[in-house]
Structure formats: C-alpha cells, structure tokens
N, C-alpha and C positions, 0 to 999 in steps of 0.2 A: 082356617089356621092349621098349621102343621108343626108338630114338635120336631125340632132339629137335633137336640141332644139333651141328655140328662146328666147332671154332674153331682157326684156324691161329695158332700162337704162334711168334714170331720173336725170338731172343735179340739184344739190341742195347744198347749203352751210350749211344747218342746218340738219345734219344727225339725231339728236335727234327728230326733228319734224317728220322725216320719221319713226323712231322707234315708236313714239306715235301712228301714223296713221296706219301703215302697221302691226306692231307687237302687240301693245297694244289693238287697236280697232278691227282690222280685224283678229287677231290671227295667223298671219304668224310667222314661226319660224325664228330665226336668223341663217342663214346658213354660213355666212362669214362676218368678220369685219376686214378690213385692215386699218381702220382709214380714208382713203380717199374714200373708196368704201365699202358699206355695202349691203349685199344681204339677202333678206328675201324670204322665200319659204315654201313649204310643201313637205314632203317626200311622194309624191303620183305620180303615173304615169299619164301623160297627153299626149294628142295628140299634135303634132306640128301643130300650126295654126297661120296664119297671115291674118288679115282681112283688106281689102282696101274698103273704102266706100265714096260715094258722100254725104251722110247724115246719121244721126244716127237712122233713122226709126221714124215713128210717128211725123215727123216734128222737130226732135231734132237735135242738132249739133252732129257731129261725136265725140265720146269720145276718149280720149287718151289711156285709158286702159279699158278692161272689165274683171271683176273678178267674177267668178261663185262661189257661196257659197251654202251650204246645208241648211241654215236657213235664208231666206231673212228677216223675221220679227226680228230675233235676230240681224242681221247686221243693220237693220234700227233703232232698239232700241239703239244699241251701238253708232251709229253715232249721234243720237239725244241726248243721255246722254253726249256725248263729246262736244255738242254744234256746231256740224258741220251741216250747212244748207243743206237741201235737195233741189236740183235744179230742179229735175223732178221726178214725181212719188210719191209713188209707183204706177206702172201701169201694168196691164195685157195686153201684146202685142199680136196681132193676129198671130204672128209666133211662139207662144208657150212658151214665157218667161214672168216672172214677174220681174220687175226691178225698180231701182231708180238711179239717178245721184247725185253725190257729187263732190266737188273739194278737192283734197289732199292739203297738206300744201304748195305745189309748184305750185298751180293753175292749175294742170292737171285735166281734166274732167274724172271722174271715173264712169263707168257703173257697178253697183253691180247687179247681176242677179241670178235667179234660173230658171232652166227649169221646166215647169209645167208638171205633169204626167197626 
C-alpha cells in the first residue's frame, strides 16, 4: 500500500470566511464546492508529508497547518492588508526557513513559510 495524498480537514460553519482567507488572501484555487465541504488547492505536485511535533520550533506552539509559499513578503503584505494579526515573525529560522504565524478564521494556527536558498 502507498499513501497518495493527505488532506487537511477543518471544521467550519462559515465557508465564506474560508474562501476569503484561503482563496482570496492566500491565492488557492477552488477545487470543489459541494455546499457542505469546500476544497481549496493548487494544481501542483507535492510530496506526501505528515509532521508530528512536540513544539513549533524556536519556542513557538505547534501550528495546525504549514503552508509553503513562493513569496513570503507578498503573503505577509496580503495578511496585513486583510487586517489579520501576525502572531509570530517574520523570522529567519536556523533550519533554513523564513516564516510567520497567523490564525485562520477558525482559530487554527497557520505557519506560512518559504525555504531559504
């Protein structure tokens, strides 16, 4: 048996809040909308990955989601323009990422990151 993908499921009563955060601010595409479940994504190839952590690194709490972007400054500007408070960072971490934390509309802690070259 081989795992093909892992999907994060977030319980929410306000799907429009998810659309504003994940589609409008982060730029994910609407992949599926059945009314009771909406899926956002990107038509890119990704590695299957599941992280289990005792802490979030650098003394931070473990985030619920980590989202890698190609332009961290752009993501930071979009979050700030939308009035979403930055809870941590931006920070250059010793393991080679630059990142910041925000909360999505459902109070999930989201780690937005870019790998530094």
